[in-house]
C-alpha positions as CSV (number, residue, x, y, z in Angstrom):
1,M,142.4,108.7,113.6
2,P,141.8,112.5,113.3
3,L,143.6,114.3,110.5
4,N,146.2,117.0,111.1
5,P,144.8,120.1,109.3
6,G,148.3,121.1,108.4
7,S,149.3,117.8,106.8
8,G,147.4,118.2,103.5
9,P,144.8,115.9,102.1
10,A,143.3,113.0,104.1
11,S,145.4,110.0,104.7
12,T,144.8,107.1,102.4
13,A,143.7,104.7,105.1
14,Y,141.3,107.2,106.6
15,S,139.7,108.2,103.3
16,Q,139.2,104.7,102.2
17,T,137.6,103.7,105.5
18,L,135.1,106.6,105.6
19,D,134.5,106.4,101.9
20,T,133.7,102.7,102.0
21,M,131.2,103.2,104.8
22,L,129.6,106.1,103.0
23,S,129.4,104.2,99.7
24,T,127.9,101.2,101.5
25,C,125.2,103.4,103.1
26,L,124.4,105.1,99.8
27,E,124.1,101.7,98.0
28,T,122.0,100.3,100.8
29,Y,119.5,103.1,100.7
30,T,119.3,103.7,97.0
31,K,119.2,100.1,95.7
32,D,115.7,99.8,97.1
33,P,113.8,103.0,96.2
34,V,110.4,101.5,97.0
35,N,111.1,101.0,100.7
36,L,113.0,104.3,100.9
37,F,110.1,106.2,99.5
38,L,107.5,104.3,101.6
39,D,109.5,105.2,104.8
40,G,110.3,108.7,103.7
41,G,107.0,110.3,104.9
42,E,106.2,112.1,101.6
43,K,102.7,111.4,100.3
44,F,103.2,111.3,96.5
45,L,106.5,109.5,96.7
46,A,105.1,106.9,99.0
47,T,102.0,106.5,96.8
48,V,104.1,106.0,93.6
49,A,106.1,103.4,95.5
50,S,103.0,101.6,96.9
51,K,101.3,101.6,93.4
52,G,104.4,100.0,91.8
53,R,104.9,103.0,89.5
54,I,108.6,103.5,90.1
55,F,110.6,102.6,87.0
56,V,114.4,102.4,87.0
57,V,115.5,103.3,83.4
58,N,118.7,103.6,81.5
59,D,120.3,107.1,81.1
60,A,119.1,109.1,78.1
61,A,118.4,112.7,77.2
62,A,114.7,112.0,77.2
63,L,112.2,109.3,77.8
64,R,109.4,108.6,75.3
65,H,106.0,107.0,75.6
66,P,103.7,106.0,72.7
67,F,100.4,108.0,72.5
68,I,97.5,106.7,70.4
69,Y,95.3,109.6,69.6
70,D,93.1,108.4,66.7
71,H,92.2,105.3,64.6
72,G,92.4,104.5,60.9
73,E,89.5,104.5,58.5
74,D,86.0,103.5,59.6
75,S,84.9,99.9,59.4
76,T,82.9,98.8,56.4
77,Y,79.6,96.9,56.9
78,Y,78.1,94.7,54.2
79,M,76.2,91.6,53.4
80,P,78.6,88.7,52.8
81,D,77.3,88.2,49.2
82,D,76.9,91.8,48.2
83,L,79.8,94.2,48.8
84,G,78.0,96.8,46.7
85,H,75.7,97.6,49.6
86,A,78.6,98.5,51.9
87,S,78.0,101.5,54.2
88,G,80.3,104.4,54.8
89,T,82.5,106.4,52.4
90,G,86.2,106.4,51.9
91,N,86.5,102.9,53.4
92,L,88.9,100.2,52.3
93,S,91.2,102.9,51.0
94,N,95.0,102.7,50.5
95,V,95.7,105.9,52.4
96,A,97.9,105.3,55.5
97,T,96.7,107.3,58.6
98,E,99.1,108.3,61.3
99,L,97.6,106.9,64.5
100,L,100.5,107.0,66.9
101,S,102.7,109.8,68.2
102,Q,105.1,109.9,71.1
103,T,105.2,112.0,74.2
104,A,108.7,113.1,75.4
105,W,110.0,113.7,78.9
106,S,113.5,115.2,79.4
107,M,115.5,113.8,82.2
108,H,116.6,116.3,84.8
109,A,119.6,116.0,87.2
110,A,120.3,117.2,90.8
111,T,123.4,117.1,92.9
112,R,124.6,117.9,96.4
113,N,127.6,117.4,98.6
114,I,127.6,115.0,101.6
115,N,129.9,116.8,104.0
116,F,131.8,115.3,107.0
117,P,134.1,117.0,109.5
118,Q,137.5,115.4,109.4
119,S,137.3,114.5,113.1
120,Q,134.4,112.1,113.7
121,P,132.4,111.9,117.0
122,A,133.5,109.2,119.4
123,G,131.6,106.0,119.3
124,N,130.2,103.9,116.5
125,L,131.2,105.5,113.3
126,I,128.9,103.4,111.2
127,D,125.8,104.7,113.0
128,Y,127.1,108.3,112.5
129,V,127.6,107.9,108.8
130,S,124.2,106.1,108.5
131,N,122.4,109.0,110.3
132,V,124.1,111.6,108.1
133,M,122.8,109.8,105.1
134,K,119.3,109.5,106.6
135,A,119.3,113.3,107.2
136,N,120.3,114.0,103.6
137,F,117.8,111.6,102.1
138,A,115.0,113.1,104.2
139,S,115.9,116.5,102.7
140,I,116.2,115.1,99.2
141,L,112.8,113.4,99.4
142,N,111.1,116.5,100.8
143,E,112.6,118.6,98.0
144,E,111.5,116.1,95.3
145,E,107.9,116.0,96.8
146,C,107.7,119.8,96.7
147,L,109.1,120.0,93.2
148,F,106.4,117.7,91.9
149,V,103.4,119.0,93.9
150,R,104.3,122.7,93.8
151,G,106.9,123.1,91.1
152,V,109.3,124.6,93.6
153,N,111.6,122.8,96.1
154,T,110.1,124.5,99.2
155,P,106.7,123.9,100.9
156,T,105.7,127.6,100.4
157,G,105.9,130.2,97.7
158,V,104.3,130.6,94.3
159,E,103.6,127.3,92.6
160,A,105.2,126.8,89.2
161,L,104.4,125.2,85.9
162,N,107.3,123.0,85.0
163,D,106.7,121.3,81.7
164,P,108.5,118.0,81.0
165,F,110.2,118.4,77.7
166,L,112.7,120.8,76.3
167,G,110.8,123.1,73.9
168,D,107.5,122.9,75.9
169,E,105.9,126.2,76.8
170,N,106.9,126.2,80.5
171,F,110.0,124.1,80.4
172,S,112.4,124.8,83.3
173,A,115.9,123.4,83.1
174,G,116.7,121.2,86.0
175,N,113.2,121.0,87.3
176,P,111.2,117.8,86.6
177,C,107.5,117.9,85.5
178,S,105.2,119.4,88.1
179,L,101.6,118.7,89.1
180,P,100.4,122.2,88.1
181,A,101.8,121.7,84.6
182,I,99.9,118.4,84.2
183,F,96.6,120.2,84.8
184,S,97.4,123.5,83.1
185,T,99.7,123.5,80.1
186,G,97.8,122.9,76.9
187,V,94.6,123.2,78.8
188,V,94.4,126.9,79.3
189,T,96.0,127.5,75.9
190,D,95.6,124.5,73.7
191,T,98.5,125.4,71.4
192,H,101.0,125.2,74.2
193,E,103.0,122.0,74.1
194,F,103.2,119.6,77.0
195,G,105.5,116.5,76.6
196,G,106.3,117.6,73.1
197,L,102.6,117.6,72.0
198,S,100.0,120.4,71.8
199,C,96.3,119.7,72.6
200,D,94.7,121.8,69.8
201,A,92.1,120.2,67.5
202,T,94.1,121.0,64.3
203,N,96.5,118.2,65.0
204,G,93.9,115.8,66.3
205,K,95.4,115.4,69.7
206,T,92.7,116.9,71.9
207,R,92.7,113.7,73.9
208,W,96.1,114.8,75.3
209,A,94.6,117.5,77.4
210,A,93.8,117.1,81.1
211,G,90.1,117.7,81.9
212,T,88.7,120.7,83.6
213,T,85.2,120.9,85.2
214,T,83.8,124.0,86.9
215,V,82.0,123.2,90.2
216,T,78.4,124.1,90.9
217,A,78.0,127.5,92.4
218,A,81.6,128.4,92.1
219,G,82.9,131.1,94.4
220,T,84.0,131.8,98.0
221,S,81.0,130.0,99.6
222,Y,81.6,126.7,97.8
223,G,81.6,123.8,100.3
224,D,81.1,126.1,103.3
225,G,78.4,123.8,104.7
226,S,75.8,126.6,105.0
227,T,73.1,124.5,103.3
228,T,72.5,120.8,102.5
229,A,72.5,121.6,98.8
230,I,76.0,123.2,99.1
231,N,77.2,120.2,101.1
232,R,76.0,117.7,98.6
233,A,77.3,119.7,95.6
234,M,80.8,118.8,96.7
235,W,79.9,115.2,96.2
236,T,77.9,115.5,93.0
237,D,80.5,117.7,91.3
238,L,83.2,115.1,92.2
239,Q,81.1,112.2,91.0
240,K,80.4,113.9,87.7
241,A,84.1,114.6,87.2
242,I,85.0,111.0,87.9
243,I,82.4,109.7,85.4
244,N,83.3,112.2,82.7
245,H,87.0,111.3,82.9
246,S,86.7,107.5,83.2
247,F,87.3,105.8,79.9
248,S,88.5,102.3,80.9
249,E,89.8,100.4,83.9
250,T,93.2,101.7,83.1
251,E,92.3,105.2,81.8
252,R,90.4,106.5,84.8
253,P,91.1,108.7,87.9
254,T,92.2,106.6,90.9
255,N,92.6,109.4,93.5
256,M,91.5,113.0,94.1
257,Y,94.0,115.3,95.9
258,T,93.1,118.5,97.6
259,T,94.2,120.9,100.4
260,V,93.9,120.0,104.1
261,G,91.1,122.6,104.5
262,C,89.0,121.2,101.6
263,F,89.6,117.6,102.8
264,E,88.2,118.6,106.2
265,A,85.2,120.1,104.5
266,Y,84.5,116.7,102.9
267,L,84.7,115.1,106.3
268,T,82.4,117.7,107.8
269,S,79.9,117.1,105.0
270,L,80.0,113.4,105.6
271,R,79.4,113.8,109.3
272,S,76.5,116.1,108.7
273,E,74.6,113.4,106.7
274,A,72.1,111.2,108.5
275,A,73.7,108.0,107.4
276,L,77.1,107.0,106.1
277,P,77.8,103.9,104.0
278,D,79.5,101.1,106.0
279,P,82.8,101.2,104.1
280,V,83.0,105.0,104.7
281,Q,82.1,104.6,108.4
282,A,84.7,101.9,108.9
283,N,87.5,103.8,107.4
284,L,86.6,107.5,108.1
285,G,89.7,109.0,109.7
286,K,91.4,105.6,110.0
287,E,93.7,105.9,107.0
288,G,93.4,109.6,106.6
289,T,91.6,109.2,103.3
290,I,87.9,108.9,102.1
291,P,86.8,106.2,99.6
292,F,84.2,107.5,97.2
293,G,83.0,106.7,93.7
294,G,85.7,104.2,93.0
295,I,88.5,106.6,93.9
296,T,90.3,107.7,97.1
297,I,90.0,111.3,98.3
298,D,93.3,112.4,99.8
299,W,95.1,115.6,100.8
300,S,98.6,117.1,100.6
301,R,100.0,119.6,103.0
302,Y,101.8,121.1,100.0
303,L,98.7,121.9,98.0
304,S,97.3,125.4,98.4
305,A,95.0,127.8,96.6
306,D,96.8,129.4,93.7
307,V,96.2,131.0,90.3
308,V,97.8,128.0,88.6
309,W,94.7,125.9,89.4
310,D,92.4,128.4,87.5
311,T,92.3,126.3,84.4
312,D,88.6,126.6,83.2
313,G,89.0,130.1,81.7
314,A,86.4,131.6,84.0
315,G,89.0,133.6,85.9
316,S,91.3,134.0,82.9
317,A,93.9,132.0,84.8
318,S,94.2,134.8,87.3
319,T,91.9,133.8,90.2
320,A,93.3,131.7,93.1
321,N,91.5,128.4,93.1
322,V,91.6,125.6,95.6
323,P,93.1,122.5,93.9
324,M,90.7,119.5,93.6
325,L,92.7,117.2,91.4
326,G,91.8,113.9,89.9
327,V,95.0,111.8,89.4
328,N,95.3,108.5,87.5
329,W,98.0,106.4,89.1
330,N,97.7,103.9,86.2
331,S,99.3,106.6,84.1
332,L,101.5,108.7,86.4
333,R,104.9,107.2,87.0
334,L,108.3,108.2,88.4
335,N,111.4,107.4,86.3
336,L,114.8,107.0,88.1
337,V,118.0,106.7,86.1
338,R,120.0,103.7,87.2
339,A,123.5,104.7,88.6
340,G,125.3,101.8,86.9
341,S,126.1,98.1,87.0
342,P,126.3,96.3,90.4
343,S,129.5,94.6,89.3
344,G,132.9,95.9,90.1
345,N,134.4,98.0,92.8
346,S,132.2,100.8,94.0
347,A,135.2,102.6,95.4
348,D,136.4,103.5,92.0
349,L,132.9,104.2,90.7
350,T,132.7,101.2,88.3
351,G,130.2,99.2,90.3
352,K,127.6,101.8,91.3
353,I,124.2,100.4,92.2
354,G,120.9,102.1,93.0
355,W,119.7,105.4,91.5
356,I,122.2,107.8,93.3
357,N,125.3,108.3,91.2
358,Q,128.5,108.8,93.3
359,V,130.3,111.5,91.3
360,S,133.5,111.4,93.3
361,G,135.3,109.6,96.1
362,L,135.7,111.3,99.4
363,N,137.7,114.5,99.0
364,P,138.8,117.4,101.2
365,H,137.3,120.8,100.6
366,P,140.0,123.3,99.7
367,L,141.3,125.3,102.7
368,T,138.9,123.7,105.1
369,V,138.8,120.8,107.5
370,V,135.7,119.3,105.9
371,L,135.5,116.2,103.6
372,F,132.8,115.7,101.0
373,K,131.4,113.2,98.6
374,R,129.4,114.5,95.7
375,I,126.3,112.7,94.6
376,E,123.9,113.1,91.6
377,W,120.6,111.7,90.6
378,K,118.4,111.9,87.5
379,R,114.6,111.6,87.4
380,Q,111.5,112.6,85.7
381,W,107.7,112.1,86.2
382,S,105.8,111.0,83.1
383,L,102.4,109.8,81.9
384,D,102.4,106.5,80.0
385,N,98.6,105.8,79.8
386,G,97.3,109.2,78.6
387,R,96.4,112.5,80.3
388,R,92.6,112.9,79.7
389,S,91.8,110.8,82.8
390,F,93.3,113.6,85.0
391,F,90.8,116.4,86.0
392,N,90.8,119.6,87.8
393,L,87.6,120.8,89.6
394,C,87.8,124.5,89.2
395,G,85.9,127.3,90.9
396,N,86.4,126.5,94.6
397,Q,87.6,129.9,96.0
398,N,86.6,129.3,99.6
399,T,89.5,130.8,101.7
400,D,88.8,128.3,104.5
401,H,89.9,125.6,102.1
402,A,93.0,127.3,101.0
């Protein structure tokens, strides 16, 4: 039944009915983030879901992961019957060595209003409410994807370094960790902290830095296909980066992400070769990715050439580079804060489920004929198996790849 604008707040029966449907839709969508992200159409969010790297965590100011950056004293080698011939110095000492540190990842929150006109369209109200929620979640997921890939919540504009922990060099309140920060902070300047740790040699944590490799024949002609050597350099450079940043089955790059233009250059290079390996032929263009060297080459429409990808020092972090990013999905994860316990009555906010927190019931906007429910969510990207298996191939300044 439509409300009378002059009669004050929404009637109890009307509010409870619409609020119940809205709460039910919210809980249905958010209790299963894996399928929500897989269906959302965003590449990194879909991948983190398909890789099983979404973790629902308890609410806290920050999340922490252990980081092993060194070992204790060296082993001692000796003949069983003659310890006097032991090799090495300073072994079997009684000095404790700090082997373990922790990386820290501040949790960030976001909020928005879900608005409804007080008079609903004729027909099935459940479908209307469900579609309103779908539209809002499509917007939320797109913003979250852009925030991670670019550091800003829009598909265009200058990309930003958003470090994960309060006190990091490029910390930005409200903005979770961004992909540019993973590859730049502490790499360009090793004393800058990322995740609460710096990467300089004085503290022994150089293993915390992401890798940077400069491509062969860096510049504007890189990967332009003008010669066979230039074509093949794209592959040899990538292969070398994969090998140099693979340390174990867990600590190794699993994917390489680049721009659409650079991805198409890889396809062009493949097609120009006389023969293609059978697995590549079978999947070329089928899945929109390229298998190579034990990883998957992929693209993102939100990646573009920018100075934030100039991390090798050759351009003094001032030259726009095409991102060619090695990512380790065994380490990269997305942390979602649980909204609450599934027990109780969700109408009074004691039984919230999923990762979207319903901050309020359905309320009228002052002096308008619009009702709203406010929602909130907390999240943060983090690395729980190191950072050195991530790499950035620097030096590709080909504007056709941008």
